[in-house]
Legacy VTK file of the C-alpha trace (Angstrom):
# vtk DataFile Version 3.0
C-alpha trace
ASCII
DATASET POLYDATA
POINTS 249 float
4.713 -2.603 4.047
6.367 -5.551 2.276
10.061 -6.389 2.252
12.211 -8.082 4.877
11.467 -8.017 8.582
14.249 -7.212 11.048
13.449 -8.364 14.597
16.420 -6.375 15.939
14.677 -3.104 14.993
11.644 -3.731 17.186
11.537 -1.158 19.970
14.680 0.556 18.707
14.443 4.349 19.028
15.008 5.835 15.573
15.410 9.543 14.811
14.908 10.708 11.209
15.547 14.181 9.816
13.435 15.505 6.949
10.767 12.859 7.455
7.572 14.531 6.257
7.753 13.747 2.541
9.603 11.832 -0.155
12.290 9.437 1.010
11.882 10.708 4.558
8.199 9.792 4.782
8.994 6.298 3.526
11.741 5.982 6.135
9.305 6.938 8.887
6.662 4.476 7.687
9.102 1.621 7.095
10.801 1.900 10.491
7.404 2.197 12.167
6.271 -0.984 10.403
9.300 -2.778 11.870
8.107 -1.903 15.378
10.749 0.767 15.941
9.963 3.754 18.133
10.179 6.523 15.562
10.820 10.232 15.985
11.156 12.610 13.063
11.515 16.285 12.313
10.711 18.451 9.304
9.986 22.090 8.571
6.769 21.043 6.767
4.512 21.114 9.813
1.223 20.200 8.119
2.643 17.239 6.201
4.567 16.071 9.254
1.525 16.186 11.506
-0.558 14.304 8.952
2.044 11.535 8.700
2.402 11.270 12.481
-1.366 10.993 12.879
-1.465 8.060 10.441
1.211 6.173 12.374
0.323 5.618 16.041
3.082 6.388 18.488
5.292 8.330 16.078
6.893 11.460 17.583
7.101 14.615 15.424
8.382 18.152 15.811
8.361 20.908 13.181
11.652 22.770 12.909
14.302 24.021 10.519
17.465 21.906 10.759
19.634 24.952 10.094
18.644 26.053 13.621
21.309 24.061 15.446
19.877 24.723 18.898
16.399 23.563 17.842
17.815 20.421 16.225
19.842 19.591 19.314
16.877 20.184 21.609
14.571 18.032 19.479
16.914 15.042 19.613
17.244 15.449 23.371
13.463 15.707 23.759
12.841 12.617 21.651
15.419 10.718 23.678
13.784 11.804 26.935
10.306 10.739 25.773
11.035 7.584 23.790
14.367 6.408 25.178
17.938 6.867 24.062
18.314 7.121 20.305
19.995 4.030 18.857
19.370 4.715 15.138
19.864 8.066 13.415
18.970 8.624 9.764
20.363 11.910 8.460
18.024 12.329 5.516
17.199 16.030 5.266
18.368 17.768 2.080
17.595 20.565 -0.366
18.633 19.932 -3.978
17.698 23.351 -5.341
19.344 23.964 -8.716
21.617 26.954 -9.237
24.525 27.545 -11.634
27.892 27.792 -9.892
28.665 31.270 -11.214
25.227 32.439 -10.087
25.769 31.160 -6.542
26.475 33.937 -4.084
28.572 33.298 -0.964
25.346 33.449 1.027
23.648 30.850 -1.192
26.722 28.607 -0.977
26.718 28.788 2.808
22.958 28.151 2.879
23.382 24.997 0.780
25.935 23.593 3.217
23.876 24.707 6.200
20.955 22.489 5.216
22.695 19.643 3.396
25.835 19.095 5.469
25.859 20.790 8.865
22.832 18.938 10.321
24.503 15.595 9.573
27.445 16.485 11.788
25.343 18.168 14.474
22.788 15.367 14.806
25.497 12.714 14.785
27.444 14.353 17.593
24.269 14.732 19.661
23.279 11.050 19.403
26.802 9.687 19.778
26.906 9.929 23.599
23.586 8.040 23.814
24.898 5.299 21.547
28.237 5.144 23.304
26.567 4.660 26.678
24.482 1.828 25.204
27.539 0.266 23.586
25.958 0.251 20.128
24.222 2.405 17.546
23.733 2.947 13.838
23.981 6.215 11.931
22.853 6.304 8.304
23.705 9.331 6.188
21.712 9.834 3.001
24.132 10.998 0.314
23.630 10.920 -3.469
25.209 9.496 -6.600
25.704 13.126 -7.604
28.668 13.104 -5.220
30.164 10.175 -7.140
29.879 11.407 -10.715
29.111 15.110 -10.341
26.170 17.091 -11.644
25.915 20.529 -13.200
23.826 23.289 -11.704
23.939 22.191 -8.061
27.489 22.699 -6.835
26.532 23.341 -3.211
24.418 20.202 -2.997
27.055 18.037 -4.696
29.828 19.404 -2.477
27.774 18.727 0.639
27.018 15.163 -0.409
30.692 14.541 -1.164
31.559 15.836 2.289
28.945 13.512 3.796
30.713 10.540 2.210
34.017 11.606 3.753
32.413 12.413 7.101
30.834 8.950 7.131
34.304 7.405 6.813
35.781 9.651 9.498
33.049 9.036 12.074
32.999 5.305 11.377
36.692 5.136 12.188
36.456 7.380 15.244
33.349 5.849 16.807
33.850 2.210 15.892
35.449 1.428 19.284
32.202 2.650 20.904
30.138 0.142 18.913
28.677 2.904 16.728
28.394 2.081 13.024
28.226 4.885 10.449
27.232 4.176 6.853
25.922 6.136 3.884
23.248 5.548 1.267
23.647 7.041 -2.204
20.346 7.019 -4.101
20.047 7.582 -7.816
17.143 9.573 -9.230
14.288 8.712 -6.889
10.765 9.365 -8.172
9.510 11.501 -5.287
6.665 13.979 -5.642
9.191 16.851 -5.621
11.267 15.319 -8.411
8.204 14.540 -10.521
6.884 18.060 -10.056
10.112 19.946 -10.741
12.644 17.937 -12.741
11.729 14.355 -13.630
10.019 15.167 -16.896
9.201 12.434 -19.435
12.218 13.538 -21.477
14.557 13.496 -18.469
13.229 10.131 -17.372
13.779 8.687 -20.842
17.398 9.862 -20.766
17.857 8.369 -17.285
16.413 5.073 -18.530
19.096 4.943 -21.205
21.825 5.317 -18.580
20.807 2.617 -16.085
21.077 -1.169 -16.120
17.714 -1.937 -14.524
14.391 -0.724 -15.953
11.796 0.991 -13.796
11.715 3.868 -11.341
13.633 4.007 -8.079
11.077 4.629 -5.329
11.436 6.043 -1.821
10.717 2.572 -0.451
13.778 1.224 -2.258
15.932 3.620 -0.253
14.095 3.058 3.018
14.468 -0.718 2.816
18.215 -0.349 2.407
18.242 1.903 5.469
16.436 -0.785 7.469
19.208 -3.234 6.663
21.950 -0.785 7.659
20.145 -0.019 10.931
19.575 -3.660 11.833
21.886 -6.176 13.452
22.047 -8.004 10.114
24.662 -5.428 9.059
26.502 -5.513 12.386
29.958 -5.703 10.792
29.365 -2.985 8.194
30.650 0.518 8.836
32.196 3.311 6.796
30.443 2.045 3.678
28.464 3.823 0.966
25.614 1.699 -0.373
24.618 2.860 -3.875
21.019 2.360 -5.032
20.842 3.739 -8.560
19.665 0.906 -10.834
23.204 0.551 -12.159
23.768 4.175 -13.219
27.259 4.534 -11.741
LINES 1 250
249 0 1 2 3 4 5 6 7 8 9 10 11 12 13 14 15 16 17 18 19 20 21 22 23 24 25 26 27 28 29 30 31 32 33 34 35 36 37 38 39 40 41 42 43 44 45 46 47 48 49 50 51 52 53 54 55 56 57 58 59 60 61 62 63 64 65 66 67 68 69 70 71 72 73 74 75 76 77 78 79 80 81 82 83 84 85 86 87 88 89 90 91 92 93 94 95 96 97 98 99 100 101 102 103 104 105 106 107 108 109 110 111 112 113 114 115 116 117 118 119 120 121 122 123 124 125 126 127 128 129 130 131 132 133 134 135 136 137 138 139 140 141 142 143 144 145 146 147 148 149 150 151 152 153 154 155 156 157 158 159 160 161 162 163 164 165 166 167 168 169 170 171 172 173 174 175 176 177 178 179 180 181 182 183 184 185 186 187 188 189 190 191 192 193 194 195 196 197 198 199 200 201 202 203 204 205 206 207 208 209 210 211 212 213 214 215 216 217 218 219 220 221 222 223 224 225 226 227 228 229 230 231 232 233 234 235 236 237 238 239 240 241 242 243 244 245 246 247 248
């Protein structure tokens, strides 16, 4: 897969939400390449099954993370089959665009239900496992949109801002248990979804004018940062937000 190797990740049970495509699929592949025991969930059953079949030993379940009971049960099942979860990557998100004044209360609640609630739920489910082991790493995927704001996606931006604050709160609360909690804030990552829906040549040209480094940000760029935050190499890092945006912010 390229990039650094982290011996401390070998055999480490890693649970990833939203792992079937985009950044999530890269996270699954990168952790698997490190020798971690990987479990992931996604509502895209076909894509998830295809990825799991390409990576021997990877555990997959299809579910909607807004179903709190199903999410909780999946983490418990993965822990029972693979061993106690010691790395959690809260990656799942939905960045659907919608003007603020066209956002109904139901749409607002739905945005938080997929972008924010699963981060808290999954974290509280894995925390007892990590506490009993005396160590663990939680990585919350946020966004630079929470740092500088973005029009047309108020629910998504609000959720990502809350994730940054939640990361700080949990890092402080769970630090005595040996549990580290950090965030990653990607810039505009060239995933298939972004290229299909929003990353047009014109939009990409404008983005290129705003950044310091030329070239696209790829899912692997985000996944490799997650590897570092999950490994023992970052053992004294917690409550931090690592920005990967080619110098946009």
